[in-house]
C-alpha positions in Angstrom: -47.8 87.8 -74.0 -44.4 88.6 -74.4 -43.8 87.7 -70.7 -45.4 84.7 -71.1 -43.4 83.5 -74.1 -40.3 84.4 -72.3 -41.3 82.4 -69.2 -42.4 79.6 -71.7 -39.0 79.9 -73.2 -37.4 79.4 -69.9 -39.1 76.7 -69.0 -38.4 75.1 -72.4 -34.6 76.0 -71.8 -34.8 74.2 -68.6 -36.3 71.0 -70.1 -33.3 70.9 -72.7 -30.8 71.1 -69.7 -32.5 68.1 -68.1 -30.7 64.9 -69.3 -33.3 63.0 -71.6 -34.0 59.2 -71.0 -30.9 56.9 -71.1 -30.6 55.7 -74.6 -29.4 51.9 -74.7 -28.5 51.9 -78.2 -25.8 54.4 -77.5 -22.6 54.2 -75.7 -22.5 55.7 -72.2 -21.0 59.0 -71.5 -17.9 58.9 -69.7 -17.9 60.0 -66.1 -15.1 62.1 -65.0 -12.9 60.3 -62.8 -10.6 61.6 -59.9 -7.8 59.4 -61.0 -6.1 59.6 -64.3 -6.9 56.8 -66.8 -4.2 54.5 -68.1 -3.8 51.3 -70.2 -3.0 48.6 -67.7 -1.1 46.7 -70.6 1.0 49.7 -71.5 1.8 50.1 -67.7 2.6 46.4 -67.4 5.2 46.4 -70.5 6.7 49.6 -68.9 6.9 47.7 -65.7 8.6 44.7 -67.3 11.2 47.1 -68.9 12.1 48.7 -65.9 12.2 45.5 -63.8 14.6 44.1 -66.6 16.8 46.9 -66.3 16.7 46.7 -62.4 18.2 43.3 -63.0 21.2 44.2 -64.9 24.8 44.8 -64.0 24.3 48.3 -65.8 22.0 49.3 -63.2 24.4 48.2 -60.4 27.1 49.8 -61.9 25.0 53.3 -62.4 23.7 53.0 -58.9 27.1 52.4 -57.3 28.6 55.4 -59.3 25.9 57.6 -58.4 26.0 56.8 -54.7 29.8 57.1 -54.8 29.5 60.4 -56.4 26.9 61.5 -53.7 29.3 60.6 -50.6 32.2 62.0 -52.3 30.6 65.6 -53.3 28.9 65.7 -49.7 32.2 65.1 -47.9 34.8 66.9 -50.1 32.8 69.7 -51.8 32.8 73.2 -49.9 30.3 73.2 -47.1 28.1 76.0 -49.0 27.7 73.4 -51.9 27.0 70.3 -49.8 23.3 69.3 -49.8 23.3 66.1 -47.7 25.9 66.0 -44.9 27.5 63.1 -43.1 24.6 60.6 -41.9 23.5 61.2 -45.8 19.7 61.1 -44.8 18.5 62.5 -48.0 20.6 59.7 -49.6 19.0 57.0 -47.6 15.6 58.5 -48.4 16.2 58.5 -52.1 17.6 54.7 -51.8 14.5 54.0 -49.8 12.4 55.6 -52.3 13.8 53.7 -55.3 13.3 50.4 -53.3 9.8 51.1 -52.8 9.3 51.7 -56.4 11.6 48.9 -57.5 9.6 46.1 -55.3 5.8 46.6 -56.7 7.3 46.8 -60.4 9.2 43.7 -60.0 6.1 41.9 -58.5 4.0 43.3 -61.3 6.4 42.2 -64.0 6.4 38.4 -62.4 3.0 38.5 -62.2 2.6 39.2 -65.9 5.2 36.5 -66.5 3.4 34.1 -64.3 0.5 34.6 -66.4 2.3 34.1 -69.8 3.8 31.0 -68.5 0.3 29.8 -67.4 -1.1 30.5 -71.0 1.8 28.6 -72.7 1.4 25.5 -70.1 -2.2 25.3 -70.9 -1.3 25.5 -74.8 1.3 22.8 -74.4 -1.1 20.5 -72.3 -3.6 21.0 -75.3 -1.1 20.2 -77.6 0.1 17.2 -75.7 -3.4 15.9 -75.7 -3.7 16.2 -79.2 -0.6 14.3 -79.8 -1.8 11.7 -77.8 -5.2 11.4 -79.0 -3.4 11.3 -82.6 -1.0 8.4 -81.4 -4.0 6.4 -79.8 -5.7 6.7 -83.2 -2.8 5.9 -85.7 -2.1 3.0 -83.3 -5.8 1.7 -83.6 -5.4 2.2 -87.3 -2.5 0.3 -87.6 -4.0 -2.5 -85.7 -7.1 -2.5 -87.9 -4.7 -2.9 -90.9 -3.0 -5.6 -89.3 -6.0 -7.4 -88.9 -7.0 -6.4 -92.3 -3.8 -7.8 -93.8 -4.3 -11.2 -91.9 -7.5 -11.6 -93.9 -5.9 -10.5 -97.5 -4.4 -13.2 -99.7 -0.6 -12.9 -99.5 1.8 -13.9 -102.5 2.9 -17.1 -100.5 -0.5 -18.0 -99.7 -1.9 -17.8 -103.1 1.2 -19.9 -104.4 0.4 -22.8 -101.9 -3.3 -22.4 -102.8 -2.4 -22.8 -106.5 0.0 -25.7 -106.0 -2.7 -27.5 -104.1 -5.3 -26.7 -106.7 -2.7 -28.4 -109.4 -2.3 -31.1 -107.5 -6.0 -32.0 -107.3 -6.4 -31.3 -110.9 -3.5 -33.8 -111.8 -5.1 -36.3 -109.2 -8.4 -35.9 -111.2 -6.9 -36.6 -114.5 -5.4 -39.5 -113.0 -8.6 -40.9 -111.8 -10.4 -41.2 -114.8 -7.4 -42.7 -116.8 -7.6 -45.2 -113.9 -11.2 -45.7 -114.1 -11.0 -46.0 -117.8 -8.1 -48.6 -117.6 -10.2 -50.3 -115.1 -13.1 -50.4 -117.2 -11.3 -51.8 -120.2 -10.0 -54.3 -118.3 -13.4 -55.4 -117.3 -14.5 -55.3 -120.9 -11.8 -57.4 -121.8 -12.2 -60.2 -119.3 -14.9 -62.4 -120.8 
């Protein structure tokens, strides 16, 4: 029985070693990768800093100084201390290596700048569309106000209407007097 218990435990141990069903309510376990994991955003920011530095006068001055020191050292130094003789093949290799890294970094920085410019352009277009819509709305409102003001009584219109009413009232007052005088004249005549 002890042997049986040992084999049973061994079988249970194997069962524990097997992966259980995949749980969908938990995050996946990350697989091991051959390449190192990196943050593309931080890599892009670093490439932009390098590209900005490569485009400065300071970089040109430092590169010129290093090349001059390299050439002078390999020409004037004692032959045992020289590490790159006259055709300067190692210097050419280093400059080619620098150029081969600089070009993709500069392109990456330009692509990131293009992406930022595209986003800014889309935001500007959206803002322009909102401004145009606001302007059209305000022009429609102003037109409706003008039309509404055309129907509103102004001070001059009210004054002219009141003068017309006063004139009509005077005419009506004068008519009964004229009618009354005409009636009296008829009554006075035998």
